C-alpha positions in Angstrom: -24.4 4.5 -11.9 -25.4 3.5 -15.4 -25.3 -0.3 -16.1 -26.2 -1.8 -19.5 -28.6 -4.4 -18.0 -30.8 -1.7 -16.4 -31.0 0.2 -19.6 -31.8 -2.9 -21.6 -34.6 -3.8 -19.2 -36.1 -0.3 -19.6 -35.9 -0.4 -23.4 -37.3 -4.0 -23.4 -40.3 -2.8 -21.3 -41.0 0.1 -23.6 -40.8 -2.1 -26.7 -42.9 -5.0 -25.4 -45.3 -2.9 -23.3 -44.9 -5.2 -20.3 -42.9 -5.1 -17.1 -39.3 -6.5 -17.6 -37.1 -7.5 -14.6 -33.3 -7.6 -14.7 -32.0 -10.6 -12.8 -28.3 -11.5 -12.2 -26.7 -13.9 -9.8 -23.9 -12.9 -7.5 -21.1 -14.2 -9.7 -22.4 -12.3 -12.7 -22.6 -9.2 -10.6 -19.0 -9.5 -9.3 -17.5 -10.3 -12.7 -19.4 -7.9 -14.9 -20.8 -4.9 -13.2 -18.1 -2.8 -11.6 -14.9 -2.7 -9.5 -13.1 -0.1 -7.5 -9.7 1.0 -6.2 -7.5 -0.3 -9.0 -5.1 2.5 -8.5 -1.3 2.4 -8.8 -0.1 5.3 -6.6 3.4 6.7 -6.4 4.1 9.3 -3.7 7.2 11.4 -2.9 7.5 13.6 0.2 10.1 16.3 0.7 11.0 16.9 4.3 13.6 18.4 6.6 15.7 16.2 8.9 13.5 17.1 11.8 10.5 15.7 10.1 8.8 18.9 8.9 7.3 18.2 5.5 7.9 20.7 2.7 6.3 19.2 -0.4 4.3 16.3 -1.8 4.3 14.8 -5.3 1.8 12.1 -6.3 1.2 10.2 -9.5 -1.8 7.9 -10.0 -2.4 5.4 -12.7 -6.1 4.8 -12.5 -7.8 1.8 -14.2 -11.3 2.9 -15.2 -12.2 -0.4 -16.9 -14.0 -0.5 -20.2 -16.0 2.7 -19.4 -17.0 4.8 -16.4 -20.0 3.5 -14.5 -19.7 5.9 -11.6 -21.6 9.1 -11.1 -18.5 11.1 -10.3 -18.9 14.9 -10.2 -18.2 16.1 -13.7 -15.4 18.5 -12.6 -13.6 15.6 -10.9 -13.4 12.5 -13.2 -10.9 10.9 -10.8 -13.1 11.9 -7.8 -11.8 13.9 -4.9 -8.3 12.3 -4.9 -6.9 15.8 -4.5 -7.6 15.5 -0.8 -4.3 13.5 -0.8 -2.5 16.1 1.3 -4.6 14.7 4.1 -4.3 16.2 7.5 -0.9 17.7 7.0 0.4 21.2 6.3 2.1 20.7 3.0 3.1 24.2 1.7 3.3 22.8 -1.8 1.9 19.8 -3.6 1.6 18.4 -7.1 -0.9 15.7 -8.2 -1.2 14.0 -11.6 -3.8 11.3 -12.4 -3.7 9.3 -15.6 -7.0 7.5 -16.3 -6.8 4.5 -18.6 -9.5 2.4 -20.2 -8.9 -1.4 -20.2 -10.8 -4.5 -21.1 -12.1 -4.9 -17.6 -15.7 -4.4 -16.4 -16.8 -0.8 -15.7 -14.5 0.8 -13.2 -14.2 3.7 -10.7 -17.1 2.8 -8.5 -17.0 4.2 -4.9 -17.3 1.5 -2.3 -18.0 2.7 1.2 -16.5 6.1 0.8 -16.7 9.2 -1.3 -15.2 9.4 -4.8 -11.6 8.1 -4.3 -11.1 9.6 -0.8 -10.2 6.2 0.6 -7.4 5.7 -1.9 -6.1 9.2 -1.2 -6.1 8.6 2.6 -4.2 5.3 2.1 -1.7 6.9 -0.2 -0.7 9.8 2.2 -0.7 7.6 5.3 1.5 4.9 3.8 3.9 7.7 2.6 4.0 9.2 6.1 4.8 5.8 7.6 7.7 5.4 5.1 9.0 8.9 5.9 8.9 8.1 9.7 10.9 4.9 9.1 13.5 6.7 7.0 13.9 9.5 9.6 13.8 7.1 12.6 10.8 9.0 14.1 7.8 7.6 15.8 5.0 7.6 13.3 2.5 9.3 15.7 5.1 12.0 16.5 5.8 12.7 12.8 2.0 13.2 12.2 1.6 15.4 15.3 4.5 17.6 14.0 2.9 18.1 10.6 -0.8 18.3 11.4 -2.6 21.5 10.3 -2.8 23.5 13.5 -6.1 24.6 15.1 -5.3 28.3 14.6 -4.8 27.7 10.8 -8.4 26.9 10.1 -10.1 27.7 7.8 -7.1 26.1 6.1 -6.4 26.3 2.3 -4.7 23.1 1.1 -2.0 23.2 -1.5 -4.4 21.3 -3.8 -7.2 23.8 -3.6 -9.6 22.8 -0.8 -10.7 24.9 2.1 -10.8 22.8 5.3 -13.5 24.6 7.4 -12.5 23.2 10.8 -10.6 20.6 12.6 -8.6 19.8 15.8 -6.2 17.0 14.7 -3.8 17.2 17.6 -6.5 16.7 20.1 -8.0 13.7 18.2 -4.7 11.9 17.9 -3.8 12.6 21.5 -7.1 11.2 22.7 -6.6 8.1 20.7 -3.0 7.7 22.0 -4.1 8.2 25.6 -7.0 5.8 25.3 -4.7 2.8 24.4 -1.6 3.9 26.4 0.4 4.4 23.3 3.8 5.2 25.0 3.6 2.2 27.2 2.8 0.0 24.2 5.8 1.4 22.3 8.0 0.5 25.3 6.5 -3.0 25.4 7.1 -3.3 21.6 10.7 -2.4 22.0 11.2 -4.9 24.8 9.6 -7.6 22.7 12.0 -6.8 19.8 15.0 -7.1 22.1 13.7 -10.4 23.5 13.1 -11.7 19.9 16.7 -10.8 18.9 17.9 -12.8 22.0 15.8 -15.8 20.9 13.6 -15.6 24.0 10.3 -15.3 22.0 8.9 -16.1 18.6 6.2 -13.4 18.8 6.5 -9.9 17.6 4.3 -6.9 18.2 3.0 -4.4 15.7 1.4 -1.0 16.2 -0.4 0.6 13.3 -1.0 4.4 13.2 -3.3 6.1 10.8 -5.0 9.5 10.6 -7.4 10.8 8.0 -9.1 13.8 6.8 -11.8 13.1 4.1 -13.9 15.4 2.0 -17.5 14.5 1.8 -21.0 16.2 1.6 -20.9 16.5 -2.2 -23.3 19.3 -3.0 -21.8 22.7 -3.7 -22.7 23.6 -7.2 -19.4 25.4 -7.6 -17.6 22.1 -7.1 -20.1 19.4 -8.0 -22.4 18.5 -10.8 -23.4 15.3 -12.6 -23.6 15.9 -16.4 -24.3 19.5 -15.7 -27.0 18.9 -13.0 -26.0 20.6 -9.8 -25.7 18.4 -6.8 -27.5 20.4 -4.2 -30.7 19.1 -2.5 -34.2 20.2 -1.5 -36.8 19.3 1.1 -40.6 19.8 1.4 -42.3 19.9 4.8 -46.0 20.2 5.3 -47.7 20.5 8.8 -51.3 19.2 8.7 -54.0 21.0 10.7 -53.8 18.2 13.3 -50.2 19.0 14.0 -48.8 15.9 12.2 -46.2 16.3 9.5 -45.4 14.9 6.1 -41.9 15.5 4.7 -40.3 14.7 1.4 -36.7 14.6 0.4 -34.7 13.8 -2.7 -32.5 11.3 -0.9 -33.1 7.6 -0.4 -32.2 5.6 2.6 -30.1 2.4 1.9 -30.2 1.3 5.5 -28.8 4.4 7.2 -32.0 5.2 8.9 -32.9 8.4 7.2 -36.5 8.1 8.4 -35.2 8.5 12.0 -32.6 11.2 11.3 -34.9 13.4 9.2 -37.7 13.2 11.7 -35.3 14.1 14.5 -34.1 17.1 12.6 -37.6 18.3 12.1 -38.7 17.5 15.6 -35.7 19.5 17.0 -36.5 22.5 14.8 -40.3 22.7 15.2 -41.1 20.7 18.3 -43.5 18.2 16.8 -42.7 14.6 18.1 -40.8 12.4 15.6 -43.6 9.8 15.9 -46.0 12.3 14.3 -43.7 13.0 11.3 -44.0 10.9 8.2 -40.8 10.8 6.0 -41.3 10.0 2.3 -38.3 9.1 0.2 -37.7 7.4 -3.1 -41.1 8.0 -4.8 -40.2 9.5 -8.1 -43.7 10.8 -8.6 -43.5 13.0 -5.5 -39.9 13.4 -4.5 -38.5 17.0 -4.7 -35.2 17.9 -6.4 -32.2 16.0 -5.0 -29.2 14.1 -6.3 -29.6 11.0 -4.1 -27.7 9.2 -1.4 -24.0 8.4 -1.8 -20.6 9.8 -0.8 -21.6 10.7 2.7 -23.7 13.6 1.4 -27.3 13.0 2.7 -27.1 14.6 6.2 -24.8 17.6 5.4 -26.8 18.5 2.2 -30.3 17.1 2.4 -30.3 17.4 6.2 -29.4 21.1 6.0 -32.2 21.6 3.5 -34.6 19.9 5.9 -33.5 22.1 8.8 -33.9 25.3 6.8 -37.4 24.3 5.6 -38.3 23.6 9.2 -37.0 27.0 10.2 -39.2 28.7 7.6 -42.2 26.9 9.2 -41.1 28.0 12.6 -40.8 31.6 11.5 -44.4 31.6 10.1 -45.6 29.8 13.3 -44.1 32.6 15.4 -46.2 35.2 13.5 -49.3 33.1 14.0 -48.5 32.6 17.7 -48.0 36.3 18.2 -51.5 36.9 16.6 -53.1 34.3 18.9 -51.4 35.7 22.0 -52.0 39.4 21.0 -48.3 40.3 21.3 -45.5 41.3 18.9 -43.7 38.3 17.4 -40.5 39.8 19.0 -42.0 39.3 22.4 -42.0 35.5 22.0 -39.4 32.9 22.9 -39.2 29.4 21.4 -39.5 26.7 24.0 -39.2 23.0 22.9 -42.6 22.6 21.2 -44.1 26.1 21.0 -43.8 29.8 21.7 -44.2 31.6 25.0 -44.4 35.3 26.0 -41.2 36.6 27.4 -41.5 36.9 31.1 -44.8 35.1 31.1 -44.2 31.4 30.3 -47.8 30.6 31.1 -48.9 32.5 28.1 -47.9 30.1 25.3 -49.1 28.3 22.2 -47.9 24.8 21.2 -47.1 23.9 17.6 -50.2 21.7 17.6 -52.4 24.7 18.5 -50.5 26.9 16.0 -51.0 24.3 13.2 -54.8 24.3 13.8 -54.9 28.1 13.7 -52.8 28.2 10.5 -55.6 26.5 8.6 -58.6 27.9 10.5 -57.8 31.3 11.9 -54.6 32.7 10.4 -53.8 36.4 11.0 -55.5 38.8 8.6 -53.8 39.0 5.3 -51.6 35.9 5.9 -51.8 33.0 3.5 -53.3 30.0 5.3 -51.4 26.7 5.8 -48.1 25.8 7.3 -45.6 24.3 4.9 -42.2 25.2 3.4 -39.8 24.2 0.6 -36.0 24.8 0.9 -33.2 24.3 -1.6 -29.8 24.1 0.0 -26.6 24.7 -2.0 -23.8 24.2 0.5 -21.0 26.8 0.6 -18.4 24.1 1.1 -17.8 20.4 1.4 -17.4 18.9 4.9 -14.1 17.6 6.2 -14.4 14.8 8.8 -11.3 13.5 10.4 -10.2 10.8 12.8 -7.4 8.7 14.3 -7.1 4.9 14.0 -4.7 2.8 16.1 -4.2 -1.0 15.9 -2.1 -3.2 18.1 -1.3 -6.8 16.9 0.7 -9.8 18.1 2.2 -12.0 15.4 3.7 -15.4 15.6 6.6 -15.3 13.2 6.6 -19.1 12.7 2.9 -19.7 11.9 2.0 -16.2 10.7 -1.0 -16.2 13.1 -1.9 -12.6 13.9 -4.1 -11.6 16.8 -5.6 -8.1 17.0 -5.1 -7.1 20.6 -6.6 -3.6 20.3 -8.2 -1.5 17.6 -9.2 2.0 18.5 -11.0 4.4 16.2 -11.8 8.0 17.0 -14.0 9.9 14.5 -15.1 13.5 14.2 -17.8 14.2 11.7 -16.5 17.6 10.9 
């Protein structure tokens, strides 16, 4: 995001030759920096009388404020709103987004989700609820009827995305079973009848929602910022002692990257996570990367890390074969080293291999044990999940009590 205050601080520092700090209070931040989700969305669904959807038409009026402050991928100025077909098998769909500039603060900033996916999920789920009401169908049953089926994956949506995988029916059924959905609907109906008879002033609500989002921004065919491709890279170096330093182009904002990245490396090359130092956010040393946002760090940078670690393991296998005087094809990987097939006592740990890489590498092999990997994903990722909420509401006071909230997520 590009905010004027930051730019002014940089320019002031250059002009004056001294450090300049930008400071704002919370009210200034909320009123002048950015806002999100000022979308007016109109959705129309075509469906058969049995609930089968046949088409979707959506129009969005998007308030972008005085100017865009969000690092949206250049090809998608309205973000990934074209995931609006959601989890459903719409044979045809049409989406139109009109972006308008107003006298508000900079707009279009993504809060806690990736590039307008939240708005798209709300739009289609609200529309499906309205359709269920008009048809007199249970909202969960309507969704189950129209979910993309497991055998349809990889599924090409009407708005151009390729959903690589999913099992929506199982996810929804698990959520329904967990809360006893059918019994709750029966209780709700009984309460409605009692309310009509004047026996109670409390009503019961059951909210149903299902989502498929599109995250992992990185494929250069889909994503760039001002022409800069959004893939990521990683550098991993194993020291002679067997400890590791790793550098990534991401930056943890509290997600715990230091733990996740170390765990990926530890899984791939067997060196304990405690012996792996993760370095992020140092612009003097960080490798190429487009940063942390939009649920992209693990599917993009995490994959680059895994591939770099596998390059190290491949070289380590050749060194181990030389040390054990066998062919590299005669070795099996086992947790933290290589062992000879059929003779597990003949093995070399990664710590021993790291020492040999610097002091006694095989003849003709370049010393050292390090790797760099650039990962340009072939596709986005498509997480999905089911959310169910049960509430009791006093119609006289408006007091609402959440009895149960169940969330089931699959990271895709």
